ChimeraX commands (.cxc) that place a marker at each C-alpha (Angstrom):
marker #1 position 0.11,0.16,0.10 radius 0.5
marker #1 position 1.48,3.37,-1.00 radius 0.5
marker #1 position 1.14,6.36,1.98 radius 0.5
marker #1 position 1.47,9.89,1.32 radius 0.5
marker #1 position 4.42,10.73,3.02 radius 0.5
marker #1 position 7.38,9.12,1.26 radius 0.5
marker #1 position 10.09,10.24,3.88 radius 0.5
marker #1 position 9.99,10.93,7.53 radius 0.5
marker #1 position 13.16,12.14,9.48 radius 0.5
marker #1 position 13.58,13.45,13.17 radius 0.5
marker #1 position 16.59,16.16,13.84 radius 0.5
marker #1 position 17.79,16.69,17.13 radius 0.5
marker #1 position 20.06,19.61,18.68 radius 0.5
marker #1 position 23.39,18.55,19.23 radius 0.5
marker #1 position 25.24,18.67,22.21 radius 0.5
marker #1 position 26.19,22.46,22.19 radius 0.5
marker #1 position 22.19,22.94,21.02 radius 0.5
marker #1 position 23.48,24.98,18.34 radius 0.5
marker #1 position 23.01,23.02,15.11 radius 0.5
marker #1 position 20.67,20.13,14.43 radius 0.5
marker #1 position 21.93,16.97,13.46 radius 0.5
marker #1 position 20.21,13.64,12.07 radius 0.5
marker #1 position 18.48,11.48,14.73 radius 0.5
marker #1 position 16.35,8.93,12.76 radius 0.5
marker #1 position 14.50,8.58,9.48 radius 0.5
marker #1 position 12.21,6.29,7.42 radius 0.5
marker #1 position 13.02,6.24,3.74 radius 0.5
marker #1 position 11.83,3.29,2.33 radius 0.5
marker #1 position 13.81,2.29,-0.70 radius 0.5
marker #1 position 15.57,5.65,-0.84 radius 0.5
marker #1 position 18.70,4.58,0.18 radius 0.5
marker #1 position 20.70,7.07,-1.87 radius 0.5
marker #1 position 18.38,10.09,-0.27 radius 0.5
marker #1 position 19.06,8.36,3.02 radius 0.5
marker #1 position 23.07,8.32,2.84 radius 0.5
marker #1 position 23.19,12.17,1.68 radius 0.5
marker #1 position 21.00,13.11,4.59 radius 0.5
marker #1 position 22.62,11.13,7.62 radius 0.5
marker #1 position 25.67,13.27,7.44 radius 0.5
marker #1 position 23.74,16.86,7.54 radius 0.5
marker #1 position 24.01,19.42,9.83 radius 0.5
marker #1 position 21.59,22.47,10.24 radius 0.5
marker #1 position 22.32,25.65,11.71 radius 0.5
marker #1 position 19.96,28.01,13.49 radius 0.5
marker #1 position 17.62,29.39,10.35 radius 0.5
marker #1 position 19.67,26.99,7.69 radius 0.5
marker #1 position 17.73,24.52,5.53 radius 0.5
marker #1 position 14.22,23.36,6.22 radius 0.5
marker #1 position 15.05,22.08,9.71 radius 0.5
marker #1 position 16.73,25.19,11.07 radius 0.5
marker #1 position 14.13,27.36,9.40 radius 0.5
marker #1 position 11.06,25.75,11.19 radius 0.5
marker #1 position 13.52,26.15,14.48 radius 0.5
marker #1 position 13.90,29.69,14.01 radius 0.5
marker #1 position 10.27,30.69,13.02 radius 0.5
marker #1 position 9.09,28.93,15.74 radius 0.5
marker #1 position 5.94,27.11,14.14 radius 0.5
marker #1 position 5.57,24.57,11.21 radius 0.5
marker #1 position 6.75,25.02,7.72 radius 0.5
marker #1 position 5.52,23.74,4.29 radius 0.5
marker #1 position 8.18,24.23,1.47 radius 0.5
marker #1 position 6.23,23.47,-1.89 radius 0.5
marker #1 position 9.13,23.69,-3.93 radius 0.5
marker #1 position 12.99,22.65,-3.51 radius 0.5
marker #1 position 14.18,24.28,-6.74 radius 0.5
marker #1 position 15.56,27.63,-5.89 radius 0.5
marker #1 position 15.02,27.42,-2.19 radius 0.5
marker #1 position 16.95,27.22,1.04 radius 0.5
marker #1 position 16.49,23.48,0.81 radius 0.5
marker #1 position 20.00,21.87,1.07 radius 0.5
marker #1 position 19.45,18.51,-0.64 radius 0.5
marker #1 position 17.87,19.72,-3.56 radius 0.5
marker #1 position 19.89,17.64,-6.16 radius 0.5
marker #1 position 19.41,14.37,-3.86 radius 0.5
marker #1 position 15.40,14.82,-3.25 radius 0.5
marker #1 position 14.91,15.50,-7.23 radius 0.5
marker #1 position 16.59,12.06,-8.08 radius 0.5
marker #1 position 14.46,10.44,-5.04 radius 0.5
marker #1 position 11.50,11.70,-6.60 radius 0.5
marker #1 position 10.64,14.26,-3.63 radius 0.5
marker #1 position 9.41,17.69,-4.33 radius 0.5
marker #1 position 7.84,19.37,-1.27 radius 0.5
marker #1 position 8.65,19.14,2.48 radius 0.5
marker #1 position 6.95,20.08,5.82 radius 0.5
marker #1 position 8.87,20.91,9.09 radius 0.5
marker #1 position 7.12,20.78,12.52 radius 0.5
marker #1 position 9.24,21.99,15.52 radius 0.5
marker #1 position 8.52,20.61,18.72 radius 0.5
marker #1 position 9.17,23.02,21.53 radius 0.5
marker #1 position 9.14,22.81,25.35 radius 0.5
marker #1 position 8.52,26.45,26.14 radius 0.5
marker #1 position 11.24,28.34,24.53 radius 0.5
marker #1 position 13.65,25.48,23.91 radius 0.5
marker #1 position 13.76,23.40,20.55 radius 0.5
marker #1 position 13.49,19.59,21.49 radius 0.5
marker #1 position 13.24,18.23,17.77 radius 0.5
marker #1 position 12.07,19.05,14.37 radius 0.5
marker #1 position 10.34,16.40,12.59 radius 0.5
marker #1 position 10.39,16.32,8.60 radius 0.5
marker #1 position 8.05,14.88,6.25 radius 0.5
marker #1 position 8.98,14.77,2.75 radius 0.5
marker #1 position 6.23,14.21,-0.33 radius 0.5
marker #1 position 6.90,13.71,-3.95 radius 0.5
marker #1 position 4.21,15.00,-6.79 radius 0.5
marker #1 position 2.71,12.45,-8.87 radius 0.5
marker #1 position -0.86,11.59,-10.01 radius 0.5
marker #1 position -1.38,8.60,-7.70 radius 0.5
marker #1 position -0.76,10.72,-4.29 radius 0.5
marker #1 position -3.65,12.33,-2.70 radius 0.5
marker #1 position -3.91,13.96,0.46 radius 0.5
marker #1 position -3.16,17.06,2.37 radius 0.5
marker #1 position -1.16,18.34,5.11 radius 0.5
marker #1 position -2.06,21.84,6.41 radius 0.5
marker #1 position -0.80,24.32,8.62 radius 0.5
marker #1 position -3.61,26.60,10.29 radius 0.5
marker #1 position -3.01,29.75,12.36 radius 0.5
marker #1 position -5.27,32.34,14.25 radius 0.5
marker #1 position -4.40,36.31,13.40 radius 0.5
marker #1 position -3.06,37.49,16.79 radius 0.5
marker #1 position -5.90,40.09,16.67 radius 0.5
marker #1 position -8.42,37.05,16.35 radius 0.5
marker #1 position -9.23,34.94,19.15 radius 0.5
marker #1 position -12.18,33.28,17.52 radius 0.5
marker #1 position -11.11,31.69,13.79 radius 0.5
marker #1 position -8.20,30.18,12.26 radius 0.5
marker #1 position -7.16,30.38,8.65 radius 0.5
marker #1 position -4.86,28.12,6.26 radius 0.5
marker #1 position -1.16,29.61,6.58 radius 0.5
marker #1 position 0.21,27.01,4.20 radius 0.5
marker #1 position -0.23,23.37,2.98 radius 0.5
marker #1 position 0.65,20.84,0.82 radius 0.5
marker #1 position -2.48,19.09,-1.27 radius 0.5
marker #1 position -0.66,16.74,-3.71 radius 0.5
marker #1 position -3.05,16.48,-6.67 radius 0.5
marker #1 position -6.16,18.29,-4.99 radius 0.5
marker #1 position -6.25,21.82,-6.40 radius 0.5
marker #1 position -9.85,22.26,-6.10 radius 0.5
marker #1 position -9.76,21.06,-2.66 radius 0.5
marker #1 position -6.89,23.47,-1.97 radius 0.5
marker #1 position -8.55,26.64,-3.23 radius 0.5
marker #1 position -11.57,25.94,-1.20 radius 0.5
marker #1 position -9.43,25.64,1.92 radius 0.5
marker #1 position -7.45,28.81,1.55 radius 0.5
marker #1 position -10.56,30.73,1.42 radius 0.5
marker #1 position -12.19,29.36,4.72 radius 0.5
marker #1 position -11.85,30.78,8.14 radius 0.5
marker #1 position -12.35,28.13,10.71 radius 0.5
marker #1 position -14.20,28.86,13.72 radius 0.5
marker #1 position -12.82,27.85,17.10 radius 0.5
marker #1 position -14.47,24.24,18.08 radius 0.5
marker #1 position -15.36,23.40,14.40 radius 0.5
marker #1 position -13.48,21.27,11.91 radius 0.5
marker #1 position -10.51,19.52,12.91 radius 0.5
marker #1 position -8.14,22.55,13.25 radius 0.5
marker #1 position -11.11,24.30,15.20 radius 0.5
marker #1 position -11.75,21.31,17.87 radius 0.5
marker #1 position -7.90,20.69,18.42 radius 0.5
marker #1 position -7.76,24.55,19.10 radius 0.5
marker #1 position -10.46,24.72,21.52 radius 0.5
marker #1 position -9.46,21.44,23.17 radius 0.5
marker #1 position -5.71,22.09,22.93 radius 0.5
marker #1 position -5.50,18.20,22.34 radius 0.5
marker #1 position -4.98,15.91,19.08 radius 0.5
marker #1 position -8.37,15.38,17.40 radius 0.5
marker #1 position -9.20,12.46,15.08 radius 0.5
marker #1 position -11.95,12.07,12.71 radius 0.5
marker #1 position -12.15,8.61,11.04 radius 0.5
marker #1 position -14.90,9.50,8.53 radius 0.5
marker #1 position -14.83,13.28,7.57 radius 0.5
marker #1 position -17.34,12.83,4.71 radius 0.5
marker #1 position -20.44,12.26,7.51 radius 0.5
marker #1 position -18.57,14.37,9.97 radius 0.5
marker #1 position -21.11,17.13,11.19 radius 0.5
marker #1 position -18.49,19.13,12.80 radius 0.5
marker #1 position -15.96,19.20,9.58 radius 0.5
marker #1 position -17.10,22.42,7.40 radius 0.5
marker #1 position -15.47,20.77,4.18 radius 0.5
marker #1 position -17.02,17.60,4.45 radius 0.5
marker #1 position -18.55,17.69,0.76 radius 0.5
marker #1 position -15.54,18.91,-0.72 radius 0.5
marker #1 position -13.54,16.35,1.14 radius 0.5
marker #1 position -15.90,13.37,-0.03 radius 0.5
marker #1 position -15.15,14.80,-3.81 radius 0.5
marker #1 position -11.80,14.67,-2.98 radius 0.5
marker #1 position -11.67,10.86,-1.81 radius 0.5
marker #1 position -10.51,12.24,1.84 radius 0.5
marker #1 position -11.88,9.89,3.97 radius 0.5
marker #1 position -9.99,10.53,7.55 radius 0.5
marker #1 position -8.03,13.25,9.11 radius 0.5
marker #1 position -6.11,14.36,12.62 radius 0.5
marker #1 position -5.59,17.91,14.01 radius 0.5
marker #1 position -2.63,18.28,16.02 radius 0.5
marker #1 position -1.76,21.62,18.33 radius 0.5
marker #1 position 1.99,22.39,17.63 radius 0.5
marker #1 position 2.34,25.28,19.70 radius 0.5
marker #1 position 1.29,26.74,23.04 radius 0.5
marker #1 position 2.39,30.54,22.37 radius 0.5
marker #1 position -0.12,32.46,24.55 radius 0.5
marker #1 position -1.04,34.74,21.61 radius 0.5
marker #1 position -0.45,32.78,18.38 radius 0.5
marker #1 position -1.77,29.15,17.70 radius 0.5
marker #1 position -0.54,26.75,15.21 radius 0.5
marker #1 position -2.92,23.55,14.12 radius 0.5
marker #1 position -1.46,20.78,11.79 radius 0.5
marker #1 position -4.12,18.83,10.05 radius 0.5
marker #1 position -3.16,15.64,8.02 radius 0.5
marker #1 position -6.12,14.78,5.91 radius 0.5
marker #1 position -5.87,10.97,4.11 radius 0.5
marker #1 position -6.92,9.71,1.17 radius 0.5
marker #1 position -8.36,6.29,0.95 radius 0.5
marker #1 position -5.78,5.09,-1.66 radius 0.5
marker #1 position -3.00,6.88,-0.29 radius 0.5
marker #1 position -3.39,7.41,3.40 radius 0.5
marker #1 position -1.01,9.57,5.78 radius 0.5
marker #1 position -0.34,6.30,7.61 radius 0.5
marker #1 position -1.46,2.84,7.86 radius 0.5
marker #1 position -2.76,3.69,11.80 radius 0.5
marker #1 position -2.83,6.40,13.44 radius 0.5
marker #1 position -3.26,6.59,17.63 radius 0.5
marker #1 position -3.54,9.26,20.41 radius 0.5
marker #1 position -2.33,8.72,23.64 radius 0.5
marker #1 position -2.96,10.66,26.79 radius 0.5
marker #1 position -1.75,10.52,30.49 radius 0.5
marker #1 position -3.83,8.83,32.83 radius 0.5
marker #1 position -5.95,11.02,35.31 radius 0.5
marker #1 position -2.90,10.31,37.90 radius 0.5
marker #1 position -0.05,10.92,35.24 radius 0.5
marker #1 position 1.36,7.45,35.64 radius 0.5
marker #1 position 0.46,5.85,32.33 radius 0.5
marker #1 position -0.54,6.56,28.93 radius 0.5
marker #1 position -3.64,5.21,27.37 radius 0.5
marker #1 position -5.23,5.07,23.98 radius 0.5
marker #1 position -7.69,7.90,23.51 radius 0.5
marker #1 position -8.22,7.46,19.71 radius 0.5
marker #1 position -7.35,5.24,16.89 radius 0.5
marker #1 position -7.70,4.60,13.26 radius 0.5
marker #1 position -6.55,2.09,11.35 radius 0.5
marker #1 position -7.07,1.64,7.50 radius 0.5
marker #1 position -7.73,-2.21,8.03 radius 0.5
marker #1 position -9.93,-2.26,11.29 radius 0.5
marker #1 position -12.33,0.19,12.62 radius 0.5
marker #1 position -11.91,-1.24,16.18 radius 0.5
marker #1 position -8.53,-0.03,16.70 radius 0.5
marker #1 position -9.41,2.00,19.83 radius 0.5
marker #1 position -11.34,-0.73,21.21 radius 0.5
marker #1 position -8.37,-3.26,20.82 radius 0.5
marker #1 position -5.81,-0.83,22.49 radius 0.5
marker #1 position -8.36,0.55,25.46 radius 0.5
marker #1 position -6.88,-2.16,27.58 radius 0.5
marker #1 position -3.11,-1.60,27.07 radius 0.5
marker #1 position -1.05,0.85,29.12 radius 0.5
marker #1 position 2.29,2.44,28.55 radius 0.5
marker #1 position 4.37,3.24,31.30 radius 0.5
marker #1 position 7.09,6.35,31.38 radius 0.5
marker #1 position 10.31,5.26,29.91 radius 0.5
marker #1 position 9.09,2.14,28.58 radius 0.5
marker #1 position 8.85,1.16,24.92 radius 0.5
marker #1 position 8.79,4.01,22.21 radius 0.5
marker #1 position 6.04,5.95,23.41 radius 0.5
marker #1 position 7.67,5.95,27.07 radius 0.5
marker #1 position 10.71,7.29,25.84 radius 0.5
marker #1 position 8.80,10.12,24.10 radius 0.5
marker #1 position 6.84,10.92,27.54 radius 0.5
marker #1 position 10.16,10.58,29.37 radius 0.5
marker #1 position 12.31,12.91,27.01 radius 0.5
marker #1 position 9.76,15.00,25.31 radius 0.5
marker #1 position 11.56,14.00,22.01 radius 0.5
marker #1 position 9.91,12.38,19.23 radius 0.5
marker #1 position 10.75,8.86,18.19 radius 0.5
marker #1 position 11.18,6.73,15.22 radius 0.5
marker #1 position 11.36,3.19,15.65 radius 0.5
marker #1 position 11.38,0.16,13.20 radius 0.5
marker #1 position 10.43,-2.28,15.64 radius 0.5
marker #1 position 7.28,-3.44,17.20 radius 0.5
marker #1 position 6.23,-1.47,20.34 radius 0.5
marker #1 position 6.68,-4.09,23.12 radius 0.5
marker #1 position 2.99,-3.12,24.45 radius 0.5
marker #1 position 1.49,-4.17,21.12 radius 0.5
marker #1 position 0.13,-7.55,20.22 radius 0.5
marker #1 position 2.14,-8.75,17.53 radius 0.5
marker #1 position -0.92,-10.55,15.90 radius 0.5
marker #1 position -2.70,-7.20,15.51 radius 0.5
marker #1 position -0.74,-5.94,12.33 radius 0.5
marker #1 position 2.46,-6.27,10.42 radius 0.5
marker #1 position 3.54,-3.03,10.49 radius 0.5
marker #1 position 7.14,-2.52,10.93 radius 0.5
marker #1 position 7.91,1.42,11.71 radius 0.5
marker #1 position 6.28,4.01,13.96 radius 0.5
marker #1 position 6.49,7.56,14.26 radius 0.5
marker #1 position 5.69,9.41,17.79 radius 0.5
marker #1 position 5.41,13.02,18.08 radius 0.5
marker #1 position 4.75,14.49,21.80 radius 0.5
marker #1 position 2.19,17.45,22.01 radius 0.5
marker #1 position 3.63,19.84,24.80 radius 0.5
marker #1 position 2.04,22.77,26.64 radius 0.5
marker #1 position 3.88,24.64,29.20 radius 0.5
marker #1 position 6.45,22.21,29.44 radius 0.5
marker #1 position 4.17,19.08,30.31 radius 0.5
marker #1 position 2.92,16.33,28.04 radius 0.5
marker #1 position -0.58,16.55,26.86 radius 0.5
marker #1 position -0.73,13.78,24.48 radius 0.5
marker #1 position 1.29,11.78,21.94 radius 0.5
marker #1 position 0.28,11.15,18.38 radius 0.5
marker #1 position 1.61,8.08,16.91 radius 0.5
marker #1 position 1.92,6.97,13.02 radius 0.5
marker #1 position 2.50,3.49,12.14 radius 0.5
marker #1 position 3.69,2.96,8.74 radius 0.5
marker link #1:1,2 radius 0.2
marker link #1:2,3 radius 0.2
marker link #1:3,4 radius 0.2
marker link #1:4,5 radius 0.2
marker link #1:5,6 radius 0.2
marker link #1:6,7 radius 0.2
marker link #1:7,8 radius 0.2
marker link #1:8,9 radius 0.2
marker link #1:9,10 radius 0.2
marker link #1:10,11 radius 0.2
marker link #1:11,12 radius 0.2
marker link #1:12,13 radius 0.2
marker link #1:13,14 radius 0.2
marker link #1:14,15 radius 0.2
marker link #1:15,16 radius 0.2
marker link #1:16,17 radius 0.2
marker link #1:17,18 radius 0.2
marker link #1:18,19 radius 0.2
marker link #1:19,20 radius 0.2
marker link #1:20,21 radius 0.2
marker link #1:21,22 radius 0.2
marker link #1:22,23 radius 0.2
marker link #1:23,24 radius 0.2
marker link #1:24,25 radius 0.2
marker link #1:25,26 radius 0.2
marker link #1:26,27 radius 0.2
marker link #1:27,28 radius 0.2
marker link #1:28,29 radius 0.2
marker link #1:29,30 radius 0.2
marker link #1:30,31 radius 0.2
marker link #1:31,32 radius 0.2
marker link #1:32,33 radius 0.2
marker link #1:33,34 radius 0.2
marker link #1:34,35 radius 0.2
marker link #1:35,36 radius 0.2
marker link #1:36,37 radius 0.2
marker link #1:37,38 radius 0.2
marker link #1:38,39 radius 0.2
marker link #1:39,40 radius 0.2
marker link #1:40,41 radius 0.2
marker link #1:41,42 radius 0.2
marker link #1:42,43 radius 0.2
marker link #1:43,44 radius 0.2
marker link #1:44,45 radius 0.2
marker link #1:45,46 radius 0.2
marker link #1:46,47 radius 0.2
marker link #1:47,48 radius 0.2
marker link #1:48,49 radius 0.2
marker link #1:49,50 radius 0.2
marker link #1:50,51 radius 0.2
marker link #1:51,52 radius 0.2
marker link #1:52,53 radius 0.2
marker link #1:53,54 radius 0.2
marker link #1:54,55 radius 0.2
marker link #1:55,56 radius 0.2
marker link #1:56,57 radius 0.2
marker link #1:57,58 radius 0.2
marker link #1:58,59 radius 0.2
marker link #1:59,60 radius 0.2
marker link #1:60,61 radius 0.2
marker link #1:61,62 radius 0.2
marker link #1:62,63 radius 0.2
marker link #1:63,64 radius 0.2
marker link #1:64,65 radius 0.2
marker link #1:65,66 radius 0.2
marker link #1:66,67 radius 0.2
marker link #1:67,68 radius 0.2
marker link #1:68,69 radius 0.2
marker link #1:69,70 radius 0.2
marker link #1:70,71 radius 0.2
marker link #1:71,72 radius 0.2
marker link #1:72,73 radius 0.2
marker link #1:73,74 radius 0.2
marker link #1:74,75 radius 0.2
marker link #1:75,76 radius 0.2
marker link #1:76,77 radius 0.2
marker link #1:77,78 radius 0.2
marker link #1:78,79 radius 0.2
marker link #1:79,80 radius 0.2
marker link #1:80,81 radius 0.2
marker link #1:81,82 radius 0.2
marker link #1:82,83 radius 0.2
marker link #1:83,84 radius 0.2
marker link #1:84,85 radius 0.2
marker link #1:85,86 radius 0.2
marker link #1:86,87 radius 0.2
marker link #1:87,88 radius 0.2
marker link #1:88,89 radius 0.2
marker link #1:89,90 radius 0.2
marker link #1:90,91 radius 0.2
marker link #1:91,92 radius 0.2
marker link #1:92,93 radius 0.2
marker link #1:93,94 radius 0.2
marker link #1:94,95 radius 0.2
marker link #1:95,96 radius 0.2
marker link #1:96,97 radius 0.2
marker link #1:97,98 radius 0.2
marker link #1:98,99 radius 0.2
marker link #1:99,100 radius 0.2
marker link #1:100,101 radius 0.2
marker link #1:101,102 radius 0.2
marker link #1:102,103 radius 0.2
marker link #1:103,104 radius 0.2
marker link #1:104,105 radius 0.2
marker link #1:105,106 radius 0.2
marker link #1:106,107 radius 0.2
marker link #1:107,108 radius 0.2
marker link #1:108,109 radius 0.2
marker link #1:109,110 radius 0.2
marker link #1:110,111 radius 0.2
marker link #1:111,112 radius 0.2
marker link #1:112,113 radius 0.2
marker link #1:113,114 radius 0.2
marker link #1:114,115 radius 0.2
marker link #1:115,116 radius 0.2
marker link #1:116,117 radius 0.2
marker link #1:117,118 radius 0.2
marker link #1:118,119 radius 0.2
marker link #1:119,120 radius 0.2
marker link #1:120,121 radius 0.2
marker link #1:121,122 radius 0.2
marker link #1:122,123 radius 0.2
marker link #1:123,124 radius 0.2
marker link #1:124,125 radius 0.2
marker link #1:125,126 radius 0.2
marker link #1:126,127 radius 0.2
marker link #1:127,128 radius 0.2
marker link #1:128,129 radius 0.2
marker link #1:129,130 radius 0.2
marker link #1:130,131 radius 0.2
marker link #1:131,132 radius 0.2
marker link #1:132,133 radius 0.2
marker link #1:133,134 radius 0.2
marker link #1:134,135 radius 0.2
marker link #1:135,136 radius 0.2
marker link #1:136,137 radius 0.2
marker link #1:137,138 radius 0.2
marker link #1:138,139 radius 0.2
marker link #1:139,140 radius 0.2
marker link #1:140,141 radius 0.2
marker link #1:141,142 radius 0.2
marker link #1:142,143 radius 0.2
marker link #1:143,144 radius 0.2
marker link #1:144,145 radius 0.2
marker link #1:145,146 radius 0.2
marker link #1:146,147 radius 0.2
marker link #1:147,148 radius 0.2
marker link #1:148,149 radius 0.2
marker link #1:149,150 radius 0.2
marker link #1:150,151 radius 0.2
marker link #1:151,152 radius 0.2
marker link #1:152,153 radius 0.2
marker link #1:153,154 radius 0.2
marker link #1:154,155 radius 0.2
marker link #1:155,156 radius 0.2
marker link #1:156,157 radius 0.2
marker link #1:157,158 radius 0.2
marker link #1:158,159 radius 0.2
marker link #1:159,160 radius 0.2
marker link #1:160,161 radius 0.2
marker link #1:161,162 radius 0.2
marker link #1:162,163 radius 0.2
marker link #1:163,164 radius 0.2
marker link #1:164,165 radius 0.2
marker link #1:165,166 radius 0.2
marker link #1:166,167 radius 0.2
marker link #1:167,168 radius 0.2
marker link #1:168,169 radius 0.2
marker link #1:169,170 radius 0.2
marker link #1:170,171 radius 0.2
marker link #1:171,172 radius 0.2
marker link #1:172,173 radius 0.2
marker link #1:173,174 radius 0.2
marker link #1:174,175 radius 0.2
marker link #1:175,176 radius 0.2
marker link #1:176,177 radius 0.2
marker link #1:177,178 radius 0.2
marker link #1:178,179 radius 0.2
marker link #1:179,180 radius 0.2
marker link #1:180,181 radius 0.2
marker link #1:181,182 radius 0.2
marker link #1:182,183 radius 0.2
marker link #1:183,184 radius 0.2
marker link #1:184,185 radius 0.2
marker link #1:185,186 radius 0.2
marker link #1:186,187 radius 0.2
marker link #1:187,188 radius 0.2
marker link #1:188,189 radius 0.2
marker link #1:189,190 radius 0.2
marker link #1:190,191 radius 0.2
marker link #1:191,192 radius 0.2
marker link #1:192,193 radius 0.2
marker link #1:193,194 radius 0.2
marker link #1:194,195 radius 0.2
marker link #1:195,196 radius 0.2
marker link #1:196,197 radius 0.2
marker link #1:197,198 radius 0.2
marker link #1:198,199 radius 0.2
marker link #1:199,200 radius 0.2
marker link #1:200,201 radius 0.2
marker link #1:201,202 radius 0.2
marker link #1:202,203 radius 0.2
marker link #1:203,204 radius 0.2
marker link #1:204,205 radius 0.2
marker link #1:205,206 radius 0.2
marker link #1:206,207 radius 0.2
marker link #1:207,208 radius 0.2
marker link #1:208,209 radius 0.2
marker link #1:209,210 radius 0.2
marker link #1:210,211 radius 0.2
marker link #1:211,212 radius 0.2
marker link #1:212,213 radius 0.2
marker link #1:213,214 radius 0.2
marker link #1:214,215 radius 0.2
marker link #1:215,216 radius 0.2
marker link #1:216,217 radius 0.2
marker link #1:217,218 radius 0.2
marker link #1:218,219 radius 0.2
marker link #1:219,220 radius 0.2
marker link #1:220,221 radius 0.2
marker link #1:221,222 radius 0.2
marker link #1:222,223 radius 0.2
marker link #1:223,224 radius 0.2
marker link #1:224,225 radius 0.2
marker link #1:225,226 radius 0.2
marker link #1:226,227 radius 0.2
marker link #1:227,228 radius 0.2
marker link #1:228,229 radius 0.2
marker link #1:229,230 radius 0.2
marker link #1:230,231 radius 0.2
marker link #1:231,232 radius 0.2
marker link #1:232,233 radius 0.2
marker link #1:233,234 radius 0.2
marker link #1:234,235 radius 0.2
marker link #1:235,236 radius 0.2
marker link #1:236,237 radius 0.2
marker link #1:237,238 radius 0.2
marker link #1:238,239 radius 0.2
marker link #1:239,240 radius 0.2
marker link #1:240,241 radius 0.2
marker link #1:241,242 radius 0.2
marker link #1:242,243 radius 0.2
marker link #1:243,244 radius 0.2
marker link #1:244,245 radius 0.2
marker link #1:245,246 radius 0.2
marker link #1:246,247 radius 0.2
marker link #1:247,248 radius 0.2
marker link #1:248,249 radius 0.2
marker link #1:249,250 radius 0.2
marker link #1:250,251 radius 0.2
marker link #1:251,252 radius 0.2
marker link #1:252,253 radius 0.2
marker link #1:253,254 radius 0.2
marker link #1:254,255 radius 0.2
marker link #1:255,256 radius 0.2
marker link #1:256,257 radius 0.2
marker link #1:257,258 radius 0.2
marker link #1:258,259 radius 0.2
marker link #1:259,260 radius 0.2
marker link #1:260,261 radius 0.2
marker link #1:261,262 radius 0.2
marker link #1:262,263 radius 0.2
marker link #1:263,264 radius 0.2
marker link #1:264,265 radius 0.2
marker link #1:265,266 radius 0.2
marker link #1:266,267 radius 0.2
marker link #1:267,268 radius 0.2
marker link #1:268,269 radius 0.2
marker link #1:269,270 radius 0.2
marker link #1:270,271 radius 0.2
marker link #1:271,272 radius 0.2
marker link #1:272,273 radius 0.2
marker link #1:273,274 radius 0.2
marker link #1:274,275 radius 0.2
marker link #1:275,276 radius 0.2
marker link #1:276,277 radius 0.2
marker link #1:277,278 radius 0.2
marker link #1:278,279 radius 0.2
marker link #1:279,280 radius 0.2
marker link #1:280,281 radius 0.2
marker link #1:281,282 radius 0.2
marker link #1:282,283 radius 0.2
marker link #1:283,284 radius 0.2
marker link #1:284,285 radius 0.2
marker link #1:285,286 radius 0.2
marker link #1:286,287 radius 0.2
marker link #1:287,288 radius 0.2
marker link #1:288,289 radius 0.2
marker link #1:289,290 radius 0.2
marker link #1:290,291 radius 0.2
marker link #1:291,292 radius 0.2
marker link #1:292,293 radius 0.2
marker link #1:293,294 radius 0.2
marker link #1:294,295 radius 0.2
marker link #1:295,296 radius 0.2
marker link #1:296,297 radius 0.2
marker link #1:297,298 radius 0.2
marker link #1:298,299 radius 0.2
marker link #1:299,300 radius 0.2
marker link #1:300,301 radius 0.2
marker link #1:301,302 radius 0.2
marker link #1:302,303 radius 0.2
marker link #1:303,304 radius 0.2
marker link #1:304,305 radius 0.2
marker link #1:305,306 radius 0.2
marker link #1:306,307 radius 0.2
view
């Protein structure tokens, strides 16, 4: 099964915290691009990861040619044409930058959006930037919309300050673009708050088409009421709609497994192995990205993408 995202990377501060170095990545069969990436370093405000660090918010780079992207030749050879960088902060301090790289072709449909509010507006969001693959009409509609607080994926994530997952967007009453999404073949989406700046809010939305999903499975984990274990609050699976029920009995302790490490450190994790807390008969997935949602230095949630 093809997925919308072709490459996923995590860039972390070096020991001096003055540059970003390669942490881990998922490259599929793109071994040459992987080799070109692993030795890279990015200073503050340099390259896609460094620009996201300096900006303090997610960045979408729709074209690599004649841009600040440092790996353009290798990316072109690998068929990669677009990048999204999401910085993970704890207060003023950068923990990591997560980078997604996508490729333009007719078979890949879906969307990754960055929503933000105008600081003078406390009630609406608009699209700051986004990558829509082949969905030009859906892109045009999306960039004209003002999203009220509490409506749509972005508005719900803004209101609750937590990730929100909708597994059937076309029938979701609160999804403002439901008709357009259905026409575009978009079936599910997740909204993730990525900044806790007091005046400026940023929400990432990942919208999946059925043929090329963002990921095969997506889960939202939150600390329990006592703050001692992670529990699965919501889940989506391309192959099963009962994922949340399957996982609702599982818990993760701080420091245990990939999810527990994210909770312990506040740093995103890519793993090529099964989570030890997962039952191996549930799937044959081999890799996972887990991103923390941090507010005022505390973990609010972890979003895991299983590929």
